The first five atom37 places (N, CA, C, CB, O) and aatype in JSON, in Angstrom:
{
  "aatype": [5, 19, 5, 10, 19, 6, 15, 7, 7, 7, 10, 19, 5, 0, 7, 2, 15, 10, 1, 10, 15, 4, 19, 0, 15, 7, 1, 16, 13, 15, 2, 18, 18, 12, 7, 17, 13, 1, 5, 0, 14, 7, 11, 6, 1, 6, 13, 19, 0, 6, 9, 1, 7, 15, 7, 15, 3, 16, 16, 18, 11, 3, 15, 19, 11, 7, 1, 13, 16, 9, 15, 1, 3, 2, 0, 11, 2, 16, 13, 18, 5, 5, 12, 2, 15, 10, 11, 14, 6, 3, 16, 0, 19, 18, 18, 4, 0, 7, 1, 6, 19, 13, 7, 15, 18, 3, 18, 17, 7, 5, 7, 16, 5, 19, 0, 0, 15, 15],
  "atom_mask": [
    [1, 1, 1, 1, 1],
    [1, 1, 1, 1, 1],
    [1, 1, 1, 1, 1],
    [1, 1, 1, 1, 1],
    [1, 1, 1, 1, 1],
    [1, 1, 1, 1, 1],
    [1, 1, 1, 1, 1],
    [1, 1, 1, 0, 1],
    [1, 1, 1, 0, 1],
    [1, 1, 1, 0, 1],
    [1, 1, 1, 1, 1],
    [1, 1, 1, 1, 1],
    [1, 1, 1, 1, 1],
    [1, 1, 1, 1, 1],
    [1, 1, 1, 0, 1],
    [1, 1, 1, 1, 1],
    [1, 1, 1, 1, 1],
    [1, 1, 1, 1, 1],
    [1, 1, 1, 1, 1],
    [1, 1, 1, 1, 1],
    [1, 1, 1, 1, 1],
    [1, 1, 1, 1, 1],
    [1, 1, 1, 1, 1],
    [1, 1, 1, 1, 1],
    [1, 1, 1, 1, 1],
    [1, 1, 1, 0, 1],
    [1, 1, 1, 1, 1],
    [1, 1, 1, 1, 1],
    [1, 1, 1, 1, 1],
    [1, 1, 1, 1, 1],
    [1, 1, 1, 1, 1],
    [1, 1, 1, 1, 1],
    [1, 1, 1, 1, 1],
    [1, 1, 1, 1, 1],
    [1, 1, 1, 0, 1],
    [1, 1, 1, 1, 1],
    [1, 1, 1, 1, 1],
    [1, 1, 1, 1, 1],
    [1, 1, 1, 1, 1],
    [1, 1, 1, 1, 1],
    [1, 1, 1, 1, 1],
    [1, 1, 1, 0, 1],
    [1, 1, 1, 1, 1],
    [1, 1, 1, 1, 1],
    [1, 1, 1, 1, 1],
    [1, 1, 1, 1, 1],
    [1, 1, 1, 1, 1],
    [1, 1, 1, 1, 1],
    [1, 1, 1, 1, 1],
    [1, 1, 1, 1, 1],
    [1, 1, 1, 1, 1],
    [1, 1, 1, 1, 1],
    [1, 1, 1, 0, 1],
    [1, 1, 1, 1, 1],
    [1, 1, 1, 0, 1],
    [1, 1, 1, 1, 1],
    [1, 1, 1, 1, 1],
    [1, 1, 1, 1, 1],
    [1, 1, 1, 1, 1],
    [1, 1, 1, 1, 1],
    [1, 1, 1, 1, 1],
    [1, 1, 1, 1, 1],
    [1, 1, 1, 1, 1],
    [1, 1, 1, 1, 1],
    [1, 1, 1, 1, 1],
    [1, 1, 1, 0, 1],
    [1, 1, 1, 1, 1],
    [1, 1, 1, 1, 1],
    [1, 1, 1, 1, 1],
    [1, 1, 1, 1, 1],
    [1, 1, 1, 1, 1],
    [1, 1, 1, 1, 1],
    [1, 1, 1, 1, 1],
    [1, 1, 1, 1, 1],
    [1, 1, 1, 1, 1],
    [1, 1, 1, 1, 1],
    [1, 1, 1, 1, 1],
    [1, 1, 1, 1, 1],
    [1, 1, 1, 1, 1],
    [1, 1, 1, 1, 1],
    [1, 1, 1, 1, 1],
    [1, 1, 1, 1, 1],
    [1, 1, 1, 1, 1],
    [1, 1, 1, 1, 1],
    [1, 1, 1, 1, 1],
    [1, 1, 1, 1, 1],
    [1, 1, 1, 1, 1],
    [1, 1, 1, 1, 1],
    [1, 1, 1, 1, 1],
    [1, 1, 1, 1, 1],
    [1, 1, 1, 1, 1],
    [1, 1, 1, 1, 1],
    [1, 1, 1, 1, 1],
    [1, 1, 1, 1, 1],
    [1, 1, 1, 1, 1],
    [1, 1, 1, 1, 1],
    [1, 1, 1, 1, 1],
    [1, 1, 1, 0, 1],
    [1, 1, 1, 1, 1],
    [1, 1, 1, 1, 1],
    [1, 1, 1, 1, 1],
    [1, 1, 1, 1, 1],
    [1, 1, 1, 0, 1],
    [1, 1, 1, 1, 1],
    [1, 1, 1, 1, 1],
    [1, 1, 1, 1, 1],
    [1, 1, 1, 1, 1],
    [1, 1, 1, 1, 1],
    [1, 1, 1, 0, 1],
    [1, 1, 1, 1, 1],
    [1, 1, 1, 0, 1],
    [1, 1, 1, 1, 1],
    [1, 1, 1, 1, 1],
    [1, 1, 1, 1, 1],
    [1, 1, 1, 1, 1],
    [1, 1, 1, 1, 1],
    [1, 1, 1, 1, 1],
    [1, 1, 1, 1, 1]
  ],
  "atom_positions": [
    [[-12.23, 29.35, 2.2], [-11.12, 28.93, 1.38], [-9.82, 29.42, 1.94], [-11.29, 29.42, -0.02], [-9.76, 30.39, 2.69]],
    [[-8.77, 28.72, 1.55], [-7.41, 29.01, 2.04], [-6.58, 29.45, 0.81], [-6.76, 27.71, 2.78], [-6.62, 28.83, -0.25]],
    [[-5.85, 30.52, 0.99], [-4.92, 31.04, 0.0], [-3.49, 30.72, 0.46], [-5.11, 32.57, -0.2], [-3.12, 30.94, 1.61]],
    [[-2.69, 30.18, -0.49], [-1.31, 29.8, -0.16], [-0.37, 30.45, -1.21], [-1.13, 28.2, -0.14], [-0.63, 30.41, -2.41]],
    [[0.69, 31.03, -0.71], [1.7, 31.64, -1.55], [3.07, 31.18, -1.21], [1.63, 33.12, -1.46], [3.57, 31.37, -0.1]],
    [[3.71, 30.54, -2.22], [5.07, 30.03, -1.99], [6.1, 31.05, -2.44], [5.28, 28.71, -2.73], [5.83, 31.9, -3.29]],
    [[7.28, 30.94, -1.87], [8.41, 31.74, -2.29], [9.68, 31.02, -1.94], [8.38, 33.13, -1.64], [9.66, 30.07, -1.17]],
    [[10.76, 31.45, -2.48], [12.11, 30.94, -2.1], [12.77, 30.04, -3.14], [0.0, 0.0, 0.0], [13.91, 29.62, -2.94]],
    [[12.11, 29.74, -4.22], [12.66, 28.92, -5.24], [13.78, 29.7, -6.0], [0.0, 0.0, 0.0], [13.94, 30.92, -5.85]],
    [[14.51, 28.97, -6.79], [15.59, 29.6, -7.57], [16.48, 28.49, -8.2], [0.0, 0.0, 0.0], [16.23, 27.29, -8.14]],
    [[17.49, 29.03, -8.77], [18.49, 28.18, -9.46], [19.76, 28.16, -8.62], [18.79, 28.71, -10.92], [20.32, 29.2, -8.29]],
    [[20.2, 26.95, -8.27], [21.45, 26.83, -7.49], [22.25, 25.67, -8.05], [21.15, 26.62, -5.97], [21.77, 24.82, -8.81]],
    [[23.55, 25.7, -7.61], [24.42, 24.55, -7.96], [24.04, 23.38, -7.08], [25.95, 24.89, -7.8], [23.7, 23.55, -5.91]],
    [[24.12, 22.19, -7.67], [23.91, 20.98, -6.9], [24.8, 20.98, -5.7], [24.16, 19.75, -7.74], [25.96, 21.39, -5.76]],
    [[24.26, 20.51, -4.59], [24.99, 20.52, -3.31], [24.68, 21.75, -2.43], [0.0, 0.0, 0.0], [25.0, 21.74, -1.24]],
    [[24.08, 22.75, -2.98], [23.7, 23.89, -2.26], [22.29, 23.79, -1.7], [23.82, 25.07, -3.11], [21.65, 22.75, -1.84]],
    [[21.81, 24.85, -1.07], [20.58, 24.85, -0.33], [19.6, 25.94, -0.74], [20.88, 25.0, 1.09], [19.99, 26.98, -1.26]],
    [[18.33, 25.66, -0.51], [17.26, 26.64, -0.66], [16.29, 26.43, 0.51], [16.53, 26.51, -2.05], [16.15, 25.34, 1.06]],
    [[15.65, 27.53, 0.83], [14.57, 27.45, 1.87], [13.28, 28.01, 1.23], [14.95, 28.28, 3.21], [13.19, 29.18, 0.87]],
    [[12.3, 27.11, 1.13], [10.99, 27.51, 0.62], [10.09, 27.95, 1.74], [10.34, 26.37, -0.16], [10.14, 27.4, 2.84]],
    [[9.28, 28.92, 1.46], [8.27, 29.37, 2.44], [6.9, 29.34, 1.76], [8.59, 30.82, 2.98], [6.77, 29.49, 0.55]],
    [[5.89, 29.13, 2.59], [4.5, 29.17, 2.16], [3.72, 29.91, 3.18], [3.93, 27.77, 1.94], [3.65, 29.5, 4.34]],
    [[3.11, 31.01, 2.78], [2.29, 31.81, 3.72], [0.82, 31.5, 3.4], [2.6, 33.38, 3.6], [0.4, 31.52, 2.25]],
    [[0.08, 31.21, 4.44], [-1.29, 30.83, 4.35], [-2.22, 31.96, 4.87], [-1.52, 29.54, 5.13], [-1.87, 32.69, 5.79]],
    [[-3.37, 32.08, 4.26], [-4.34, 33.05, 4.76], [-5.72, 32.5, 4.46], [-4.13, 34.46, 4.12], [-5.9, 31.67, 3.57]],
    [[-6.7, 32.98, 5.22], [-8.1, 32.67, 4.94], [-8.78, 31.77, 5.95], [0.0, 0.0, 0.0], [-10.0, 31.79, 6.09]],
    [[-7.97, 30.95, 6.65], [-8.51, 30.05, 7.65], [-7.52, 29.97, 8.79], [-8.8, 28.64, 7.06], [-6.42, 30.51, 8.71]],
    [[-7.93, 29.28, 9.9], [-7.01, 29.07, 11.02], [-5.94, 28.1, 10.56], [-7.76, 28.54, 12.29], [-6.2, 26.91, 10.36]],
    [[-4.72, 28.6, 10.41], [-3.59, 27.81, 9.89], [-3.3, 26.55, 10.67], [-2.36, 28.65, 9.87], [-3.03, 25.51, 10.08]],
    [[-3.36, 26.64, 12.02], [-2.99, 25.53, 12.85], [-3.96, 24.33, 12.7], [-2.94, 25.97, 14.29], [-3.63, 23.22, 13.14]],
    [[-5.08, 24.53, 12.1], [-6.04, 23.39, 11.92], [-5.69, 22.51, 10.75], [-7.46, 23.91, 11.73], [-6.29, 21.45, 10.58]],
    [[-4.72, 22.93, 9.92], [-4.46, 22.28, 8.64], [-3.11, 21.49, 8.68], [-4.43, 23.35, 7.49], [-2.09, 21.95, 9.21]],
    [[-3.19, 20.31, 8.1], [-1.95, 19.61, 7.67], [-1.46, 20.34, 6.45], [-2.19, 18.06, 7.35], [-2.24, 20.74, 5.58]],
    [[-0.13, 20.5, 6.39], [0.46, 21.14, 5.23], [1.44, 20.23, 4.59], [1.12, 22.44, 5.6], [2.15, 19.47, 5.25]],
    [[1.49, 20.3, 3.26], [2.41, 19.41, 2.52], [3.11, 20.17, 1.41], [0.0, 0.0, 0.0], [2.64, 21.18, 0.9]],
    [[4.26, 19.62, 1.08], [5.01, 20.06, -0.15], [4.92, 18.95, -1.16], [6.55, 20.41, 0.16], [5.1, 17.78, -0.84]],
    [[4.64, 19.34, -2.41], [4.6, 18.5, -3.55], [5.49, 19.07, -4.63], [3.19, 18.34, -4.03], [5.83, 20.25, -4.59]],
    [[5.86, 18.29, -5.58], [6.66, 18.82, -6.69], [6.3, 18.14, -8.02], [8.15, 18.63, -6.39], [5.81, 17.01, -8.06]],
    [[6.55, 18.86, -9.06], [6.28, 18.28, -10.41], [7.42, 18.66, -11.31], [4.91, 18.78, -11.01], [7.67, 19.85, -11.51]],
    [[8.11, 17.7, -11.86], [9.18, 17.88, -12.76], [8.6, 17.84, -14.15], [10.27, 16.82, -12.55], [7.5, 17.33, -14.34]],
    [[9.32, 18.39, -15.17], [8.8, 18.36, -16.54], [8.55, 16.94, -17.0], [9.77, 19.04, -17.49], [9.4, 16.06, -16.87]],
    [[7.35, 16.74, -17.56], [7.01, 15.41, -18.09], [6.66, 14.38, -17.05], [0.0, 0.0, 0.0], [6.44, 13.22, -17.38]],
    [[6.59, 14.78, -15.77], [6.31, 13.87, -14.65], [5.02, 14.19, -13.98], [7.42, 13.89, -13.64], [4.52, 15.31, -14.11]],
    [[4.47, 13.24, -13.25], [3.3, 13.51, -12.44], [3.73, 14.24, -11.17], [2.56, 12.21, -12.11], [4.86, 14.1, -10.71]],
    [[2.83, 15.0, -10.63], [3.04, 15.69, -9.35], [3.22, 14.56, -8.28], [1.79, 16.68, -9.0], [2.48, 13.58, -8.24]],
    [[4.24, 14.77, -7.41], [4.46, 13.77, -6.39], [4.62, 14.44, -5.04], [5.69, 12.91, -6.73], [5.02, 15.6, -4.91]],
    [[4.28, 13.65, -4.03], [4.38, 14.06, -2.65], [5.87, 14.14, -2.23], [3.6, 13.09, -1.74], [6.7, 13.31, -2.61]],
    [[6.16, 15.16, -1.45], [7.5, 15.41, -0.92], [7.55, 15.22, 0.6], [7.96, 16.84, -1.28], [8.3, 14.4, 1.13]],
    [[6.72, 15.99, 1.26], [6.69, 15.98, 2.7], [5.39, 16.57, 3.27], [7.87, 16.74, 3.22], [4.69, 17.33, 2.6]],
    [[5.09, 16.2, 4.53], [3.86, 16.66, 5.17], [4.13, 16.91, 6.68], [2.71, 15.6, 4.97], [4.94, 16.25, 7.33]],
    [[3.4, 17.88, 7.17], [3.51, 18.11, 8.59], [2.11, 18.33, 9.17], [4.43, 19.33, 8.89], [1.28, 18.97, 8.52]],
    [[1.84, 17.84, 10.33], [0.52, 18.02, 10.93], [0.38, 19.36, 11.53], [0.26, 16.98, 11.95], [1.37, 20.08, 11.66]],
    [[-0.83, 19.72, 11.92], [-1.11, 21.04, 12.38], [-0.29, 21.54, 13.56], [0.0, 0.0, 0.0], [0.06, 22.71, 13.64]],
    [[-0.01, 20.63, 14.46], [0.8, 20.99, 15.67], [2.3, 21.13, 15.3], [0.62, 19.89, 16.8], [3.05, 21.72, 16.07]],
    [[2.73, 20.62, 14.19], [4.12, 20.56, 13.9], [4.92, 19.43, 14.52], [0.0, 0.0, 0.0], [6.14, 19.4, 14.42]],
    [[4.23, 18.51, 15.16], [4.9, 17.46, 15.91], [5.12, 16.22, 15.1], [4.11, 17.11, 17.12], [5.84, 15.34, 15.56]],
    [[4.57, 16.08, 13.95], [4.66, 14.84, 13.16], [4.97, 15.28, 11.71], [3.3, 13.96, 13.24], [4.34, 16.18, 11.16]],
    [[5.96, 14.61, 11.13], [6.35, 14.88, 9.78], [6.56, 13.56, 9.0], [7.62, 15.74, 9.77], [6.94, 12.55, 9.59]],
    [[6.32, 13.58, 7.73], [6.63, 12.49, 6.88], [7.34, 13.03, 5.64], [5.36, 11.7, 6.51], [7.11, 14.17, 5.23]],
    [[8.21, 12.18, 5.04], [9.02, 12.65, 3.9], [9.06, 11.5, 2.85], [10.5, 13.06, 4.38], [9.05, 10.31, 3.16]],
    [[9.11, 11.96, 1.61], [9.45, 11.05, 0.5], [10.81, 10.5, 0.81], [9.43, 11.77, -0.91], [11.69, 11.23, 1.29]],
    [[11.01, 9.21, 0.54], [12.27, 8.55, 0.88], [13.51, 9.24, 0.29], [12.24, 7.13, 0.41], [14.54, 9.34, 0.95]],
    [[13.41, 9.72, -0.94], [14.57, 10.27, -1.61], [15.01, 11.63, -1.04], [14.27, 10.41, -3.07], [16.1, 12.09, -1.39]],
    [[14.24, 12.28, -0.2], [14.58, 13.53, 0.42], [14.9, 13.42, 1.87], [13.5, 14.47, 0.24], [15.33, 14.41, 2.47]],
    [[14.73, 12.29, 2.47], [15.02, 12.1, 3.86], [16.45, 12.41, 4.16], [14.68, 10.73, 4.28], [17.34, 11.94, 3.45]],
    [[16.7, 13.16, 5.18], [18.06, 13.51, 5.56], [18.58, 14.74, 4.88], [0.0, 0.0, 0.0], [19.62, 15.27, 5.27]],
    [[17.86, 15.21, 3.84], [18.26, 16.4, 3.12], [17.26, 17.53, 3.26], [18.45, 16.08, 1.68], [17.64, 18.7, 3.38]],
    [[15.99, 17.18, 3.26], [14.9, 18.22, 3.42], [14.37, 18.18, 4.83], [13.72, 18.0, 2.41], [14.29, 17.1, 5.42]],
    [[14.01, 19.31, 5.37], [13.36, 19.45, 6.65], [12.27, 20.43, 6.54], [14.33, 19.84, 7.73], [12.48, 21.56, 6.09]],
    [[11.05, 20.02, 6.97], [9.93, 20.88, 6.96], [9.54, 21.33, 8.34], [8.82, 20.22, 6.31], [9.72, 20.58, 9.3]],
    [[9.03, 22.49, 8.48], [8.58, 23.01, 9.75], [7.47, 24.04, 9.53], [9.76, 23.63, 10.51], [7.13, 24.39, 8.4]],
    [[6.91, 24.51, 10.61], [5.84, 25.48, 10.51], [5.9, 26.44, 11.69], [4.46, 24.77, 10.45], [6.32, 26.08, 12.79]],
    [[5.49, 27.66, 11.42], [5.38, 28.69, 12.47], [3.94, 29.16, 12.44], [6.4, 29.9, 12.25], [3.58, 30.02, 11.64]],
    [[3.15, 28.58, 13.3], [1.7, 28.91, 13.24], [1.43, 30.37, 13.6], [0.9, 27.99, 14.18], [0.43, 30.93, 13.14]],
    [[2.25, 30.98, 14.39], [2.07, 32.35, 14.76], [2.21, 33.28, 13.51], [3.09, 32.73, 15.84], [1.63, 34.36, 13.43]],
    [[3.02, 32.78, 12.55], [3.22, 33.57, 11.3], [2.47, 32.97, 10.12], [4.71, 33.67, 10.96], [2.65, 33.42, 8.99]],
    [[1.64, 31.96, 10.37], [0.89, 31.31, 9.3], [1.83, 30.87, 8.13], [-0.22, 32.27, 8.78], [1.49, 31.01, 6.96]],
    [[2.98, 30.36, 8.52], [4.0, 30.07, 7.48], [4.53, 28.64, 7.65], [5.18, 31.1, 7.55], [4.72, 28.15, 8.76]],
    [[4.75, 28.01, 6.53], [5.17, 26.64, 6.39], [6.5, 26.65, 5.59], [4.05, 25.75, 5.68], [6.61, 27.33, 4.57]],
    [[7.5, 25.9, 6.06], [8.82, 25.98, 5.44], [9.31, 24.62, 4.95], [9.81, 26.56, 6.44], [8.9, 23.57, 5.44]],
    [[10.17, 24.67, 3.98], [10.92, 23.47, 3.58], [12.38, 23.91, 3.36], [10.3, 22.79, 2.25], [12.71, 24.62, 2.41]],
    [[13.21, 23.46, 4.27], [14.67, 23.62, 4.1], [15.17, 22.51, 3.23], [15.43, 23.62, 5.47], [14.96, 21.34, 3.56]],
    [[15.83, 22.82, 2.14], [16.29, 21.86, 1.17], [17.79, 21.93, 1.09], [15.65, 22.1, -0.18], [18.32, 22.88, 0.51]],
    [[18.49, 20.97, 1.63], [19.92, 20.98, 1.65], [20.42, 19.87, 0.66], [20.45, 20.75, 3.12], [19.68, 18.95, 0.28]],
    [[21.67, 20.02, 0.29], [22.34, 19.04, -0.61], [21.46, 18.76, -1.83], [22.65, 17.7, 0.16], [21.2, 17.6, -2.17]],
    [[21.02, 19.8, -2.47], [20.11, 19.68, -3.59], [20.82, 18.96, -4.75], [19.6, 21.08, -4.04], [22.01, 19.15, -5.01]],
    [[20.02, 18.11, -5.42], [20.45, 17.34, -6.53], [19.74, 17.7, -7.79], [20.27, 15.93, -6.25], [18.61, 18.19, -7.7]],
    [[20.31, 17.51, -8.96], [19.56, 17.75, -10.19], [18.22, 17.11, -10.25], [20.32, 17.3, -11.32], [17.29, 17.65, -10.85]],
    [[18.09, 15.95, -9.62], [16.82, 15.24, -9.62], [15.73, 15.98, -8.77], [17.05, 13.81, -9.07], [14.55, 15.65, -8.87]],
    [[16.13, 16.94, -8.0], [15.2, 17.7, -7.19], [14.53, 18.82, -8.03], [15.93, 18.3, -5.96], [13.58, 19.45, -7.58]],
    [[15.05, 19.05, -9.24], [14.56, 20.15, -10.08], [13.06, 19.93, -10.4], [15.41, 20.25, -11.41], [12.68, 18.88, -10.92]],
    [[12.26, 20.88, -10.09], [10.8, 20.77, -10.23], [10.16, 22.09, -9.82], [10.24, 19.58, -9.38], [10.8, 22.97, -9.24]],
    [[8.88, 22.19, -10.12], [8.08, 23.21, -9.48], [7.55, 22.63, -8.19], [6.93, 23.69, -10.4], [6.97, 21.55, -8.16]],
    [[7.76, 23.37, -7.12], [7.34, 22.89, -5.79], [6.09, 23.64, -5.37], [8.47, 23.09, -4.73], [6.0, 24.87, -5.48]],
    [[5.11, 22.88, -4.89], [3.82, 23.41, -4.52], [3.54, 23.19, -3.02], [2.73, 22.77, -5.37], [3.76, 22.11, -2.47]],
    [[3.07, 24.21, -2.41], [2.59, 24.12, -1.03], [1.08, 23.75, -1.12], [2.83, 25.51, -0.22], [0.35, 24.22, -1.99]],
    [[0.67, 22.92, -0.18], [-0.75, 22.48, -0.2], [-1.2, 22.31, 1.23], [-0.95, 21.14, -1.01], [-0.4, 22.06, 2.14]],
    [[-2.51, 22.44, 1.4], [-3.11, 22.26, 2.77], [-4.32, 21.4, 2.73], [0.0, 0.0, 0.0], [-4.99, 21.31, 1.7]],
    [[-4.62, 20.77, 3.83], [-5.8, 19.94, 4.0], [-6.27, 19.96, 5.43], [-5.52, 18.53, 3.56], [-5.49, 20.19, 6.35]],
    [[-7.55, 19.71, 5.6], [-8.12, 19.48, 6.93], [-7.66, 18.06, 7.36], [-9.74, 19.62, 6.91], [-7.25, 17.21, 6.56]],
    [[-7.77, 17.87, 8.7], [-7.25, 16.63, 9.27], [-7.77, 15.41, 8.57], [-7.59, 16.55, 10.71], [-6.99, 14.5, 8.31]],
    [[-9.01, 15.35, 8.26], [-9.62, 14.16, 7.58], [-10.01, 14.45, 6.15], [-10.86, 13.69, 8.34], [-10.88, 13.78, 5.59]],
    [[-9.37, 15.44, 5.55], [-9.68, 15.85, 4.2], [-8.58, 15.49, 3.23], [0.0, 0.0, 0.0], [-7.61, 14.8, 3.56]],
    [[-8.78, 15.98, 2.04], [-7.8, 15.81, 0.98], [-7.1, 17.15, 0.76], [-8.46, 15.28, -0.33], [-7.51, 18.18, 1.3]],
    [[-6.06, 17.13, -0.04], [-5.31, 18.34, -0.36], [-6.09, 19.16, -1.34], [-3.91, 18.01, -0.91], [-5.92, 18.98, -2.55]],
    [[-6.93, 20.04, -0.89], [-7.76, 20.84, -1.73], [-7.25, 22.26, -1.97], [-9.1, 20.89, -1.15], [-7.75, 22.97, -2.84]],
    [[-6.25, 22.65, -1.18], [-5.77, 24.02, -1.26], [-4.31, 24.02, -1.72], [-5.91, 24.73, 0.11], [-3.46, 23.35, -1.14]],
    [[-4.04, 24.78, -2.78], [-2.74, 24.74, -3.42], [-2.22, 26.09, -3.7], [-2.78, 23.96, -4.66], [-3.0, 26.99, -4.05]],
    [[-0.89, 26.29, -3.57], [-0.26, 27.5, -3.97], [0.02, 27.44, -5.48], [0.0, 0.0, 0.0], [-0.3, 26.46, -6.16]],
    [[0.62, 28.53, -5.98], [0.86, 28.67, -7.4], [2.13, 27.96, -7.87], [0.94, 30.12, -7.74], [2.35, 27.78, -9.07]],
    [[2.94, 27.56, -6.91], [4.19, 26.93, -7.24], [5.39, 27.83, -7.31], [0.0, 0.0, 0.0], [5.27, 29.0, -7.66]],
    [[6.53, 27.29, -6.98], [7.77, 28.02, -7.08], [8.84, 27.08, -7.67], [8.2, 28.58, -5.68], [9.01, 25.94, -7.23]],
    [[9.56, 27.61, -8.67], [10.51, 26.79, -9.45], [11.83, 26.6, -8.64], [10.79, 27.46, -10.85], [12.42, 27.57, -8.16]],
    [[12.26, 25.33, -8.53], [13.54, 24.98, -7.95], [14.35, 24.27, -9.07], [13.36, 24.07, -6.65], [13.85, 23.37, -9.74]],
    [[15.54, 24.68, -9.23], [16.45, 24.06, -10.19], [17.85, 23.87, -9.57], [16.54, 24.93, -11.49], [18.42, 24.82, -9.04]],
    [[18.38, 22.69, -9.62], [19.72, 22.38, -9.14], [20.51, 21.84, -10.31], [19.68, 21.37, -7.96], [20.17, 20.81, -10.88]],
    [[21.58, 22.54, -10.65], [22.37, 22.13, -11.78], [23.77, 21.67, -11.36], [22.47, 23.25, -12.77], [24.3, 22.08, -10.33]],
    [[24.31, 20.82, -12.18], [25.65, 20.27, -11.89], [26.59, 20.51, -13.06], [25.57, 18.77, -11.59], [27.76, 20.12, -13.0]]
  ]
}
């Protein structure tokens, strides 16, 4: 099993930035695709971004393109999401998740709250 722990959430003014981190343990980190998901109050959990094990390929939800950047440091078993120009619509609990190359997202962190107010 893989354990994931997120950090870096908080309350900021709209237009400001946050950097989320996710530290993984339990398996070889570089073998996993990693993703960020979020869930706002009253909404379904949604995909935000994904990075492959090598860090060479990323995908983003359309509404965060150009504002969010994900990266990973396999030497530190850490996955990041830099969130710039935050909007109130970005307010949600953000979850780090992992999957094997041909698997589903079976490994989840506990979530970290992000709130952007205007």
